[in-house]
N, C-alpha and C positions, 0 to 999 in steps of 0.2 A: 607421510604424508606423501604423495605421490604431486610433483607439479606439473602443470600445465599451463602451454602457451596459449596466448589468446587466440594465435591460426588456429593451433587444436583445437581447442575450446570452439570453435566457430564449425569448428569442417567433424566436432562428436561430441554438439554439444548433447544429444537423445540422449548418446550411452552414457557421456558421464552423471546428465541429473539419475540416470536409472540406479548407476551403482551410488549414486548419493542419499538415492530415497530407500533402497532398496537393499543396498549391502552396508550401511549407515559412514561411505568411504567418508574425504573428509579429503578436496586439494586447496593445494595453493596455485593461482594462476600466477605467470610471470609475464613483465612487458619489457622487451629486449634485456633480457636477464633478470629485469629483480621479481620482488614479488608485488603485487599492486588488491590483492585484492584472495581473496579465502573462499570456499566453497564449500559448506557445512551438513548438514539437516539440521531441521528445526524439534529441536524434543518437542516428543508428544505432548508434555506437560503448558510448556511454552506456547505452543500454537495452539494450546486449548484458553491459553492464558491470551490471547490476543483474541480469538476470536467472541471469548468476552466478552472482553473491550470495545470492539468495535459491532457488538450486538447493544450494550448500552448506549452506548454513544449515539448508535440511529436509534433507538428508541430514542432519549434524550432528543432530538432533535425533533422529531415526531411529533415529541409531546410540548416543544417549541413553537410547533408551525400550525397544529387546533391551537394555542391558545394565541396566535397570534389570527388566527384564525375569524377565532371569537369578536378581537379586540378592533377588528377589520372594520372602517367607514368600508357599508356596501359604496355608497358615490363613488367612490377610489382605488382607480385602476389599481394597480402598480406600477405598470408605466405610468399613468398621471405623476406618481407619489415620486418617482425614481426622476423623472424632471422639476418636481418645485423642489426637491433635495439638489438637485445639476444648481437648478435657478438661485436659493443661497448659499452659493459658494462662487 
């Protein structure tokens, strides 16, 4: 696994990321001679799992927004509700 300094990483980020993406290369990033990070490709299965998690969270938020919208009193704006909540503090 090759090492790359922060300075070199700044100067060659596009090339390094291309190698990570296309050649599945991993890099250890150093700062003042000490390893501080690792750049490695995301496994396709893990990427899909992460995307599915995000999609589920977004669906849940959409459902929550719809539920709140159904129960929200029409005569009260969101701004008024926040102001009222702050007065209670």
